[in-house]
N, C-alpha and C positions, 0 to 999 in steps of 0.2 A: 504493500500500500504506500509506504514511504517513497519507494522508487517511482511508482506511477504518478505520484504528486510532484516530486522534485524534478522529474524529467522536463518540465516546462520552465525550469529556472533560467534566469537571464543574468546578464552582467551589466555594469555601468548604469546607464539611464534606465534600462529595463529592470535591473535589479532594484533600483531605488523605487521604481514605480510599482512593482508587484510585491515588494517586501519579502522576497524569498530569503531563507536563512543562510545562504552562502555555505552550504555544507559539502561542496565538492572538495575532496582532499588534495586535488592536484591543480594548484593555481597556475596561470591566472584563470579567473572565472570566464565563462563563455556564455553566449546566448544559445542554450541547448535547443531551444525551439526552432532555431534556424535550420536544423538538420532533420526535420520531421516531414519532408516532402518527397514524394516520388511519383512522377508522371510516367506510367508505363507505356504510353502511346506516342505522344508527340515530342517529348523533350526529356526522356530518361537521361539524367545528367551523367557526365563523367566526373572524375575527381576534380574538385575545385569549381564545378560549374552548377552546383545545386541552386535551389531557389534563392533569389536575391531579395526583392521587395524591401522590407524593413531591414534586412540583414546585409545591406550593401557593404557595410564595413567589416563584416565577419569573414575572415580568410584564414584557412580554407574552409569551404563548406562541403557537406556530404549529403548524399541522398539518404533516405531513411534506412534502407537496407545496408548501405555502407556503414553508416553510423552505428547501427544496432548489432551488426554481425562482425564488426572489427576488421573488415576487408575492403580494399578499394574495388575488388571485383567479386562481389558477393554472389553473383549469379553464374559464376564459372563452375566447372565440374568439381574442382578442388580449390575453393576460395583461399587465396593466400592471406596469411595474417598481415595486417598493417601494424608493424611494431611501433610506429610513431603516432598512433591514434591518440586523439585528445579525449575521446570518450572512454572512461575507465569503468563504465557500467554496461559493457557490451556482453554478448553471449560468451565470448572468449574469456572475459573477466569473471563471469559467473562460473564457468568451468574451472578456472584456476582457483577461485575461492572455494569451490566444492572440494577439489582435490586437497587443498590445504586443510579444510575443515576435517576431512576424513583421516589424513595421514600426518598432518603437522610437518610436512616437507614441501619444498618448492618443486617446480616442474622438473628440475634436475635431480631431485631426490635428496637435497640438502636439508638438514633439520632447520626449522624456523627458530629464530631467536625469541626468547621469552622475556628478556630483560629490556625494559623501557624506563630510563632514568633509574630511580631508586626502587622501582616496583618490578617484581617478577610475577608474570602471569602464570596461572595454573594451566595445565593441559585443557581442562574443561572450559576455562575462560577463553583460551585461544580458539578452541573449536567453535564455541558459540559466536565469537566475533566473526569468524570466517563464514559460518552458516548465515549470519545476518547479512554479510556482504553478498553471498550467493543469492539470497531471496531479494535483497534490495536491487541487484542488477537485473534479475528477472522481471521485477516490477517496472524498471526503466524500459526494458525492451517491450513489455506488454503495452506500455503507453504508446510507443512508436507504432506497434501493430494496430492498436485501436484507432490511431490517427488515420490509418488507411481506410477506416470506415467513416471518415469525414470527407466528402467529395472535394472540398477546396484543397485538401492536402495532396490529392492525386491529380490535380490540375494546376499545381504550382500557383495557387491563387492566395495572395496575402489576405489576412483577416485580423491583423493585430489591433487596428484602430477602427477602420471602416469594415464593412462587409462582415460584421460579426454576428449577424442575426441568428444563424443556425446554432452556433455554439452557445450563445446566450440563452436561446430557447431551450436547448437540451439541458443546460445548467439549471434553468428555472424549473424544468420538469423533474430533474433529479432532486431538487430541494422542495418539490411540491408547492411552489410559490404561485402567486398571482402576479403576472408580468405584463407590462405595457411598454412596448419598444417600437420606436420609429427612427430608422437611421438614414432616411433619404432614398433608400433603394428597396427596402423591404418593410412590410407593415405586419407586425405581430401584436395582437392584443388579446387579452384573456380576462374574463370576468369570473372570479371564483378560483378555487384551487385547481391547479393543473393535475392531470392524471400522472401516476408514477410511470417510470420508464419500463418498457417490456424486457426486463432482464431474463426472465425465465420463459423459455418456450421450447418447442421440440426441434429447433434447428439442429441438424447433425453437426457433431464436432468434426472439423476437417482433419484428415489423416494424410499427411504428405511425407515424402522421403527426404526432404531438404528443408532447412530453415527458410531459405529465400522464397520457397513456394508460398509461404504464408503472406508474402508481399505480392509476388507475381509468378504465375506458372509459365507465362509466355516468354519471359526473359531468360529462363534457364536453359541448360543444354540437354534436358531429358526428353525432348520430343513431345512434350505434353501439348496437345493442340487446344486444350481448354483454356478459357480465361477464368481460372478458378482461384487465383489469389485475391485477397481482399482489395488490394489496389486495383486489380483488373475489374472486379465487380463494381466498385464505386465509380471508377472512371467511365465505364461504359454505360452506367445505369442512371446517372443523375446529373441534372443541370446545376450550375452554380450562378452566383450573381453576375460574374464577369463572362461566363460562357453559358448563357441561356439561349433560348430559341432566337434564331437570327444570327448567332455567332457560329461561323462554319469552321472553327478550329478543330472540332472533333466530329467524326462521322457518327458516333453514338454518344448520347441519344441523338436521333436525327434532328438536325437544326431547323428543318423546315416545319412551319406550323401546320402544313397540310398533312403531315404524317400522324396527326393525332385527332381523336374524337373530342367533342366538346360537351361540357356539362355545366349548366348554369345553376348556381346555388349561392347561398350567403357566404361571404368571405369570413365572417366572424370579426370583421374589422369595422367597428362603429356602424354596423348595419349596412355596410356597402355590399352590394351583390357582386359576384365575380363569375367569370367564365373560366372553367378549369380545362386544361388540355390533358386528356386522359391517354395514358400509354401503358406499357408493360416493361418491367425490368428483367433482363435475362440473367439467369443464374446457372452457370456452367457446372457448378459443383453438384447441384441437385437436378440439373436438366429441367428447369421449370421457368415459368414466366409469372411475375407477380404484377397484377394491374394496380396502378396508383395514379394520382394526379401529378403529372410531371412538372407543370408550370401553371401560371395564372395570367390571364389576359385582362387588360383594361383597368386594373386598379389605379395605376399611376398616370393613365392617359390624361394629359392636360394639367396634372398637378405639379409636375416638375418639368417644365418645358425645356430646360437647359440640358437635360440628359440625352444621351444618344437614343435614337429612335427605338432600338431593340430593348433598351432598359425602360423606356416609357411604356412600351407596348406589352412587355412580359416581365413578370416579377415572380418572386417566391413568397408565399404566404404561409400562415399557420397550417392550413390544410396540407400544403405540399410538405411542410416539415413534419407534420404528424405522420403522414404516409411513409416518408423515408425513415423516420425514427423507428417505425414498426418493422422495417426491414434491416436497417443498419445496426441498431443497438444489439439485437440478438446475434447478429453475425460478429460484431466486435467481441461479444462475450465468447462465442463459440470458437473463433479463431484464437483468442487468448488462451482458452482451455486447450486447444489443439497444440499450441506452441509449448505450453507447460508439459503436456503429456509427452510431446516429442523430446523435450529436454530430458525428461526422466524415463524415457522409453526403455532404456537398457535394464535388463534383469538377469540375475543368475540364481542358481540354487546350489546350496551346500548340502552334501550328504556325507555319511561316514565313509572312510576309506575301507579297503579290503581288510585291514587289521582290526576293524571294529571299534577303534578308539581314535579320537582326534589327537590325543597326546597322552604320554605316560612317563612316569618317573618313579624312582624310589623315594618314598616320603621321608625316609631317614636322612637323605642327602640334602634336604631343603634347608636353606639358611635365609630367614626373612630379611637380614641386613645386607645380603649380597644381591645386587641387581641382576647378576648373571645366573642366579640360582632359581630354579623353577622349571616350567616347561619351556625348553629351548627349541623344540621342533613340533610342528603341527602338520598332520596329514589330513587331507580332505579330498573329496571328489567335487568337481565343479562343472556345472552345465550352464550353457547360454540359453536362456528360455524365452526371449520375446518373440512373438509371432511376426510373420512378415507384414509389411505395410503395403497392401495392394499386390500387384504382380509385375510391375515394371522395373526398370533399372534402379538399383539401390533399395529394392523392397526387402530383401533378406537382411536381417540385422546381425550380420556376422561380425565378430570381433577379430581383427587381424592385425598382427604386428604390434601388439601393445605390451604394457607392463602390468604385472600382477603383484599386489602387495596384500599381505594379511595383517589385520589389525585386531588386537584384543582390547576391548574396553571393559572397565570394571571399577568397582570401588574396593579399596582396601578395608579390611576389617578394623574396627576401632579397638577390638579386644586384642590382648597380647597373644601372639602365636606361641604354641608349645607343641613339642613333638607328640605328646600324649593326647592332643586334640582338646584339652580342657578349656581352651579359649575359643573353640569353634562355636559357630552359631547354633549347632544342634544340641548343646548342653542343656540339661534339664532346666526348665523355667525361664529360659532366655528367649526373647522375641527378636525378630529380625532387626527392628529399629535399634536394639541395644548394641548391635555389632556392625551395622552398616555405616561405612565412612561417609562423610559429608560431600566429598569431591570425587567426580569421575575422572579416571586416569586412563591412559592408553599406552600400549607398547606396539611397535610396528616391526614387521619382519625385515630382516636384513638380506635375505636371499631366498630363492625359490628354485627347486629342481624337479625333474621328473622322477618317477620311482626308480629308474636305473641310475640315478645320480647325476645325469647330465643337466647343466644349468639351463634355466629358461630365461633367455634374454629377449625373446620376442614371442609372446603368447598369442595363439590363435584359437578361437572357440567358435565353431560353426553353430549357428542357431538351430536348436532342435536335435543336435547330435547327442550321442551318449556321453555321460559325464566322464571327465578326465580326472586322473588323480595327480595332485601336486603336493610337494613337500616344502613347507616354509620353515626357515630357520630364523631364530630370534637371538640377537646378541644381548638384548635386554629381555630377560625371561618373563613369562607369564607367572606371577606369584601363585602360591597355593592358598594363601590367606586372603581370599577375595570373596566378594559377593557381586551380584548383578553383572555376571560375566556374559558378554556378547562377543561372538566371533564374526568378524567382517572380512570380506575379500573385496578389494578395490581394483578395478581395471582402468587403465588409461591408455587410449590408443584409438585406432579407427573402429567405428561402429557404423555399419551401413555406409552411407555417403558422407558421414561426418568424420573428419580426419583426426580430431583430438577430443574424443568424448571421455566422460568419466562415468563409470557404472559401479554401483555398490550393491552388495547383498549382505543382509544381517541375519545371523542365526543366534537365537537365545539358547545357548548351550548350558546344561547343568554345571554348577560350580564343581571345582575339583572334588572328586569322590574317591574315598579310600576303601579299597578292598583289602581287608586284613585276614590273613590265613594263619590260624593258630594250630600248633601241635599240642593238643590237649590230652595226649596219652598218659600224662602223669597225674591227671585229675578226673578224667571222665572215661568210662567204658560202657559197653553195651552187652547185656546178657539176655539172650532169648527175646530180643526185640524191646527190652526195657533199659532205660538209662541207669547207670550205676555211678554214684559219686565215690571216688577213691579217697583213701586217707590222705592227709596232708603230705606224707612222705611217698605217695604214689602206690602204696600197697592196697590190696583188695581187702575191704572189711571182712572180718572173720565169718560172719553169717553168710555173706555172699560167696566167700571162698568155699564154704561147705556145700552150698547149693550147686556151685559150678562143678565141684568134684563129684557130687551125687549124680549130676547129669552126664558125667563121663568126659568132662573137659579139663584142661590144665589151667588153673587160675593164673599162672604166669603169663598166659597169652593176653591178659588185660594189663600187664605191667607197662611202664614207660618205655618208649622206643624213639630213638633219633631217626630222622628222615634223611635218606640219601639225597633225595631231590624232590621238589614239588614244582609243578608248572601251572601256569594260568594262560588261558586262551580266550579271545573274544571273536575268533574267526573259525568257522566250521572248516573241516569236520571235527567234531568233538569225539575223538576216538582214543582208546587207550593203547600205548601211553601217549600223552599229549606231546611229549618231547620229540616224537617222530612226525609231528604235524605242525611244525613252525609255531610254537607257542609264543605268546607275547613276552612272557617273563618266566625265568626259571631260577629257583633259589636252592642252594645246596647245603647239606649238613645242618639241618635245622634241629636243634636239640629238643628233647621233651620239655615242655614249658616255654618254648620259644615261639616267635611269630615273625612274619614279614608283612610289610604294608606297601601296597602299590597304589600310587595316586594316578588317576586317569581322568580324562575328559571324554565323555561318551554320551550316548542318548539314554534317556530313562528306560528302564527295564530291558536293556540290551542283554541278550543271551550270552552267557559265558560259562566256562567250565574250569575246574582245577583238578589236579590229581596228585597222588603221592606214589613215587616209584616203588614197585614191588610191594605195594600195600593195598590200596583201594582206588577205584575210579568212582568219582562222585557224579551223579547225573547233572547235565547242564541246567541252569536256572537263570532267571532275570536278575539283573543288578539294579537295586533301588538307588537312584542317584540323589545327590544333594541338589536342592533347587531353592536357592536363596536369591531372589531377584524381583525386579518389576517385569511382569510379562510384557514382552515387546509389542505384541499385537493388541493387548487390552489395557495396559497400564495398571493392572491390578497387582499389588504385592503378593508374593507367595513365600511361604516359609519352608524350612527344610522338611523334605519328605521322609528322611531316614534319621531320626534323632539318635544321639549317641547311646550306646549300650555299654554297661560295665561288664568286662570279662576279667575276673580274678584281679580286680583293682586297676585294670587298664580300660581305656576308652576305645570303642570301635563304632564306626558309622554303619558299615556293612561288613559282615564277617562270614568266613567259612572256617571249618576246623576239621582236623583229622583225629580219629579215635580208633581204638581196637575193639573187636567184638568176639564173643564166642556164642555159638548157636545162631539165632537170627540177628540180622543187622537192624539198625535204627534209622535208616535213611528217611523213612516216611513219618518219623515222630517229630514233635515240636523240639525246639532247642533244648539241649541237655542242661543240667545244673552247671552254671558258669560263675557261681559266687566265689568269694575269696576264701571261704572256710571249707576244709575237708570233712569227710564223714566222721572223723574222730574228734572234731572240734578245733583242730589246729589250723593254722593259716597256710595256704599254698604259697610257694615262692612267687614273687612278682614276675610275670612273664618278661622275657628279655627279647627286645627287638633285634632282628638280624638284618643286615643289608641284603637287598635283592642282588643275587649273583649276576644275572644277565637279563637285560631288556633288549629284545630284538625289535627296535623301533627306529 
């Protein structure tokens, strides 16, 4: 909104007259409104030859498309950037601001400075500033597009002081005012409140393959034979004060009065009757004709004898303006919407890689004070998903020859991180607000490769093709102690016909989730399908020992046992032994009473499996993930789905365990006794965390 308003700012005399706030950050100020004209038929200007009129002292001047698209040749197949442009709220500037908002780097990939004077901006402040600039620039460009829905702008006709009847009338209707205007050439009077403007109607949103088509389709190189741009429509469809009936500068609308039917009716101007010339406006976008009153005959005959004859004989009145308002305002809205849709047309989809997790690390190795500690690698599959726009050249929205960057944005926990997870958001009685940090932060990937390790220096993603897997590395790691974690991938490069587009996709991924695997053979056993709590020293209680012997088994089979190896997999096939099927992680020599903890980023309820070599294979099951965030789609806060459990005095968010059994197993039974006290009343030793031996990621 701010951009749409400020785009009419001026400098010097104009600035003092219209009292604009001089908010352009690149002095000297200029008369921006001098660059809002484009005549696609008789005088489509070249560089420096745009509309003069009031702007005779403004050098250089640009036509509306040049000005808004940041190119001296905006209608060429590949519009070259005009690096010396004075307009810093063009489409190119919106793209650059969007890239900076997402990555906090410049076009070359250099980190943006955060220090301004004595103040250091946070990442969140920087991103918000650049997003503000992105939308500000889009508003400026939308203003220029909407000006193509004002016929004087597409016939290079000045209206800064005189000839302002149409814009004044539209402004009055926007304000629902009662307006009486007489400017010597037009007569508009109203008694009572004006009707509101027709913003909402069923006019279709235009879908083009190039930005410049929103101005004119006939000036571009794509062979479009239609006059479907907004400037095309307005130029061919409506008279203006200086180019009314009798002025042969334009072939359309036909300048001869004999081309129109006549209708006599009240003009609405002080009771004066008028004869309206009735015609139809062609719309090449919808292939339709809209009948309206094109001009008015006789209102000024004899009233202003010094005017040229065509101005005395034909004028534009309230009825003419009401008819064109009903056509042009809905189109200005629709073309603006189409432009915004086109700017944000790029879309991608993130899905899990073949490994089944986006990231993995040994939780024991994380140090919250080390920026390089955390998830330093992210794997994902990426698909280019926008549908084609039409069927002609540039319709396929393929991404070719661009750059890919992964971004993790998150809030750091306010609570102190500890290896035993006691500061985690899932601890008993803690709500998300207690541990969510106040400021959003980001880390940006430093490199990207294909699964075979080859670097990706030029990414190409065909629209609609199968997802491709990419591996992103981070020199500044994604921490484990975070909430509100979102994974983004940003693409910058060619998109369809646009040479330098920016596309982003955002995935609300569950927060770092810990899979803890315990060796509980020194505290828990299973006898004939029932859990048995062992003594604090790992021995079998006497009564249970007797029952085991009576059943013909050896009680020693329930005693403590070290594990040679345990493996975890999130990628099928889940077959025994997992070590033969490329497990995600394997840990060796886990003592009785020991455990290892794997931190992962994955999807909620992702199937996984673990096993213990030469011992047991446990059936696959879903992993309940941590979900501490604001839902991206709904804005609704969610709290942790897997609160911490106490396992013999240690914390675990999601756990698996290994045990021994005699007789029937206990796989289908609820969790075993995992308290800190043994069957004999003594305390079990505190489990000892062991480093994960190998993570194949």
